[in-house]
Structures are given as C-alpha cells and as structure tokens.
N, C-alpha and C positions, 0 to 999 in steps of 0.2 A: 593367796585365792578366798576370796571371795563367798561366804555361804549368804542363800537366797536370791540372789541378782537376778533381776527380770531384764525382760525388756525393751522397759521403760527406763533403766537406768543412766542410759547409756543416752538415751533420749533427752534426757531431762541435763544429762551433764553438756551434751551438744547443745542443747536449747543457750543455755548461761555464756554462751561463746557465740550466740545469736549466727548459729552452724543448725543443718538441719538435713537428719538423715533420710532419703526415699529410697526404697526402691527401682533399679534400675529397668531401662526397657527390654534389655536383653540379659539380663538377669546381674546380679551382684546389686551394688544398690551407690551411691553418690550422696556426696558428700556437698552442701549447697549450702551458699553464703547469704542470710535472709538479707531480705531489700536491697541486693546487688548479684545479677546477673552472673556469680559467679557458681561452679559446679566443677567437680572432679571423682571419681572413681575413688569409692573408698578405698579400693587394695592398690591403686597407688600412693594413698594417703599412707596408709602402713605399711608398705613399702619403700618407701622413700624416708619414712622416719623414723619409722620402731625396727623393723626386719633387720636394720642391716646388709637390703642389698640394691644393686644397681635399679636404677628409674630401666624399667622398657623404651626401647626406641621404638619412633612412631612415623 
C-alpha cells in the first residue's frame, strides 16, 4: 500500500490512458473515454476486471 496517495493520483493515471473519472448522476462514478461517446460505471469496471465477480445482468 502506498503512502501519501491523493485523489489526483488515479485521475492522472486514467488521463494517461485517455480516460476520465466523473461523479455519476445517481452517485458512484463513471469512467469516460476522452474524445469518444463511451462511458461505463466505475463499479462495473472494477467488478468485471479486478474483483473476480460475475458481471451484473441488466
């Protein structure tokens, strides 16, 4: 675990991949692809790629 991590650190990391993290309309966060009309709930990204959980059905 890193010490002295700020909220700007994940924003800076995402921007290097042309992504942006924004507060969602109903709470939570949305990951947006800069210059494209693509967005996804941040919780879905985490769940599907890092947490080892099955994606939620919609």
